[in-house]
N, C-alpha and C positions, 0 to 999 in steps of 0.2 A: 870083677870087670877089668879088662885090660885098659891101660892108659891110652890116651889118644895117639901119642907117638908110637907106642908099641903096636897098636892095632893097624896103623897106616904104614909101618915100616916095610912090610912085605911088598907093598904096591907102589911106593913112591920113593924118591930120592930126597933126603932132607939136607944134603950137603949145600945146596944152593939157596937155602931157606930165605935169607935176607938179600943176597947179592943181586938177584934178578929183579928186585922191586925198583920202580921209578922213585926218584927223590921227590918229596913233596915239601915245598917251602912252607914253613910254619912260623908264625910270629911268636907263638907260645905253645908249649906242649900242653895238651888237654890232660887233666887229672881224671883218670878213669876210676870210678867208684861204683858201688852197687846202685846208689841213688841215680847216677847218670844212666846206667844201663836200664834201670826200671822206667826211666822217662822216655826211652826211645820207642817210637811207634812201631807197629808190627812189621810193616814192609821194609823199613830201614833196618830193623833188626835182622831180617832175613839177609839183606844185602851185606850187613856187617858180618854175619856168620860166614857167608860165602867168601868175602874178602879175607877173613881170618884163615879159612881153610886154604885159600890160594897162597897166602903168605907161608903156610906150612907146606907149600909145593904140591897141593892137591889140584887136580883138574876138576874144579867144582863149578856147577852151573845151577842157577836158580830156575825152577820150573815155572811154567806159565802161572799167572796169578789165579789162585783158587782152584788149580787143577791137580791132576795126578793123585787123587784119593788121599790128600794130606801130605804127600811127599813135597817138601819145600826145596831140597837140594839133592842133586845126584852127583856122585863122584866116580870118575872113571879111572881105570888103571892105564898102564903104558900102552895097552892094545886097544884102548877105547871102549872097553867093556865096563859097564856099571858094576862096581863091587861094593859100593856103600851108598846109603841114602840117609838123609838127615831131615829132621823136623825141627823148626825154630819157632818157638812160641813166646811172644811178649805178653805173658800172663802175669797177673798180680797174685793169684792164689797158687799154692803148691800144685804141681802136676801129679795127678793120681795114677793109679795103675792102669786104668782103661786105655789112655792114649799110648802107653808103653806096650800093652798087649797088642793094640792095633798096629803099631809100628812093626812089632815082631811078626805079626801075621802077614803083613805086606812083604817082609823079608822072606818068609817061608814060601809065599805064593810066587814070588819073582826070583827065588833062589839068590837073594842078595846076601853076601857074606858078613856085612857089618852094618849096624844101625847106630845113628847118633841122635840124641835128643838134647837140644840146647834151649834153655829158657832164661827169662829175666827173673824168675822166681826160684822155687826149690822143688823138691820131689818128696812125696809121701814115703813113709816107711815101706808100705806095700809095693810102691813103684820100684824102690831100690832093691827090695827083696826079690821081686820078679826078675829084674835085670841081672842080678848076681849069678855068675856062672854062665851067662849067655854072651853072645857077640854084640852086646849093647853097651854104649857109652853114654852116661847121663852127665850133662854138664850144667850145673846150676849157676846162679848169678855170681856167687863168690868165686867159683872155679873159673868162670869166664873172665872176670875182672883180673884175677891172678894171672891167667894165661896171657891176657893182653898186656899187662904191665911187665911181663917177662920177655916180651918180644924185643928184637933188635930195634934200634932207633928208626930205621927205614920202615919196618913193619908197623910200628906205632904211628908213624907219620901217615901211613896209608889209611889207617882206621880213623885217625884224627881228621883227615881230610873229608871223610864221609860225613862226619858231624858238622864240620864247618860249612860244607857245600850244600847242606840240606836243612830244610825245616824238619828237625828230627822229632818234634813232639806232635805235630798235626797229623792225625791218622790218614791213611790211604784207603780209598774205597776198594773193597775186595772185588767188586764187579767191574769197575772202570779203570782201576790202576791210576787214579788221579787223587790229588789231595782234596780232602773234604773241607767244608766251610762250617763255621759255627753259626747255628740258628737258634731261635727261641720258639718253643711250642706256643701256638696262639689259642688252641682249643684243647679239650679233653682233660683227662686227669693230670697230665703233666704240663698244663698251661703255665707259662711263665718260666719253665725250666729250659736251660740251654741243652743243645744236643748237636752232634756232628751230622751234617747231611751231605749228600753227594751233590757236586756242582751240576750234574746232569739231571737233576730233578726237573720235571716229573718222570722222565724216561727211566731213571734209576731212583728207586725209593729206599736205597740202603741207608741205614742210620747207625750211629754208635753213640753210646753214652759219653758225656763229658766227665772225666774222672776228676776227683779232688786233687788239689795241688800236692797233698801228701802221698797220693797214690796215682801218679801221673801216667803210668804205662797204659797204652791203649790195648784193649783185649780183642784179639781176632781169633775166632773159633770156627 
């Protein structure tokens, strides 16, 4: 697989990577670790990936919530043509080969030259084997944290700001794009158990499990 920088080099200019970013005042630099990355809810992780790509001087835009057949981010070239698509999944379990095959299928169907899959977890051996030799870049939690920590100070500050300015652990409703609230089931087999519910209930009945503290990442599938 090509590196992220190598794959994007044909389409973008890296020279201005950090210089064009706005300065964000920070009292203290956030320490980026895999544990922090795994604690970020799915929607903010998408926003984090988009900002990371923008720091790399990509023209990246997040697609509408829950739309585009699983495409989370589109990247356009100098002429405004989409040349890359990305999926960003805040999952706790390793990504298997199926989502990678689906991403590659979207690329083939829409004649997209490059595909990226970024996750807060890792990838199975089958997933990596499938991506090998193709225009696919798989970025797991370790690689993502390393890439963030290697950014210039202004780039780091930009991503730090996302964490400081947001409730980064409370999940977002995929239907309504609003933060969910923690509720307790009153009846049924899960009575007494906490869960995340949409603030727009009963109009929206979307729910998510409350994950254990040791496995705090919200799963959006």
